PATOR-309443 format. One record per residue (C-alpha): residue in one letter; x, y, z; residue number from 1. Coordinates in nm, 3 decimals. Example, Ala and Ser with C-alpha at 12.3 -4.5 7.8 and 13.67 -1.06 7.14 Angstrom:
PATOR-309443
+------+---------+---------+---------+-----+
| code |      xx |      yy |      zz | pos |
+------+---------+---------+---------+-----+
|    A |   1.230 |  -0.450 |   0.780 |   1 |
|    S |   1.367 |  -0.106 |   0.714 |   2 |
+------+---------+---------+---------+-----+
//
This chain:
PATOR-309443
+------+---------+---------+---------+-----+
| code |      xx |      yy |      zz | pos |
+------+---------+---------+---------+-----+
|    X |  16.269 |   8.901 |   0.701 |   1 |
|    X |  16.457 |   9.083 |   0.970 |   2 |
|    X |  16.796 |   9.243 |   0.928 |   3 |
|    X |  17.093 |   9.060 |   1.078 |   4 |
|    X |  17.405 |   9.204 |   1.237 |   5 |
|    X |  17.685 |   8.947 |   1.260 |   6 |
|    X |  17.889 |   9.057 |   1.561 |   7 |
|    X |  18.059 |   8.721 |   1.616 |   8 |
|    X |  18.431 |   8.755 |   1.677 |   9 |
|    X |  18.409 |   9.127 |   1.760 |  10 |
|    X |  18.560 |   9.239 |   2.089 |  11 |
|    X |  18.365 |   9.452 |   2.335 |  12 |
|    X |  18.224 |   9.706 |   2.302 |  13 |
|    X |  18.182 |   9.663 |   1.923 |  14 |
|    X |  17.876 |   9.430 |   1.934 |  15 |
|    X |  17.695 |   9.672 |   2.168 |  16 |
|    X |  17.785 |   9.972 |   1.951 |  17 |
|    X |  17.656 |   9.792 |   1.639 |  18 |
|    X |  17.327 |   9.701 |   1.810 |  19 |
|    X |  17.285 |  10.053 |   1.949 |  20 |
|    X |  17.346 |  10.204 |   1.605 |  21 |
|    X |  17.082 |   9.975 |   1.449 |  22 |
|    X |  16.825 |  10.051 |   1.723 |  23 |
|    X |  16.869 |  10.425 |   1.665 |  24 |
|    X |  16.863 |  10.383 |   1.286 |  25 |
|    X |  16.540 |  10.181 |   1.286 |  26 |
|    X |  16.359 |  10.349 |   1.574 |  27 |
|    X |  16.124 |  10.051 |   1.577 |  28 |
|    X |  16.096 |   9.718 |   1.401 |  29 |
|    X |  16.278 |   9.386 |   1.421 |  30 |
|    X |  16.639 |   9.284 |   1.375 |  31 |
|    X |  16.878 |   9.014 |   1.489 |  32 |
|    X |  17.227 |   9.023 |   1.633 |  33 |
|    X |  17.455 |   8.720 |   1.627 |  34 |
|    X |  17.717 |   8.709 |   1.902 |  35 |
|    X |  17.952 |   8.445 |   2.036 |  36 |
|    X |  18.011 |   8.552 |   2.396 |  37 |
|    X |  17.793 |   8.562 |   2.704 |  38 |
|    X |  17.926 |   8.910 |   2.784 |  39 |
|    X |  17.811 |   9.051 |   2.449 |  40 |
|    X |  17.470 |   8.888 |   2.497 |  41 |
|    X |  17.426 |   9.036 |   2.845 |  42 |
|    X |  17.543 |   9.384 |   2.742 |  43 |
|    X |  17.317 |   9.398 |   2.435 |  44 |
|    X |  17.021 |   9.264 |   2.635 |  45 |
|    X |  17.072 |   9.533 |   2.900 |  46 |
|    X |  17.097 |   9.808 |   2.637 |  47 |
|    X |  16.788 |   9.682 |   2.454 |  48 |
|    X |  16.576 |   9.667 |   2.769 |  49 |
|    X |  16.686 |  10.015 |   2.877 |  50 |
|    X |  16.589 |  10.142 |   2.530 |  51 |
|    X |  16.243 |   9.981 |   2.537 |  52 |
|    X |  16.317 |   9.692 |   2.299 |  53 |
|    X |  16.192 |   9.337 |   2.362 |  54 |
|    X |  16.465 |   9.077 |   2.334 |  55 |
|    X |  16.462 |   8.702 |   2.281 |  56 |
|    X |  16.778 |   8.495 |   2.298 |  57 |
|    X |  16.843 |   8.157 |   2.142 |  58 |
|    X |  17.159 |   7.948 |   2.181 |  59 |
|    X |  17.267 |   7.790 |   1.851 |  60 |
|    X |  17.578 |   7.582 |   1.907 |  61 |
|    X |  17.855 |   7.825 |   1.999 |  62 |
|    X |  17.656 |   8.122 |   1.874 |  63 |
|    X |  17.384 |   8.326 |   2.041 |  64 |
|    X |  17.104 |   8.478 |   1.833 |  65 |
|    X |  16.939 |   8.787 |   1.981 |  66 |
|    X |  16.605 |   8.891 |   1.832 |  67 |
|    X |  16.524 |   9.254 |   1.911 |  68 |
|    X |  16.179 |   9.401 |   1.852 |  69 |
|    X |  16.010 |   9.732 |   1.919 |  70 |
|    X |  15.659 |   9.821 |   1.800 |  71 |
+------+---------+---------+---------+-----+
//
């Protein structure tokens, strides 16, 4: 099971900082980030792609689930 960061309700840039910290901590692997704004989704997706991580997004009601993976 992947690790989950719940960044819902956090104002920018906190969701991006949390995702960046986890990417650096893991180096590779899989984890999820839950966000509730389009801005947070776009910023995390941009960061992930620049860092060589694959990203999948899934809308779940008012929440957005980002699955990040690097092998």
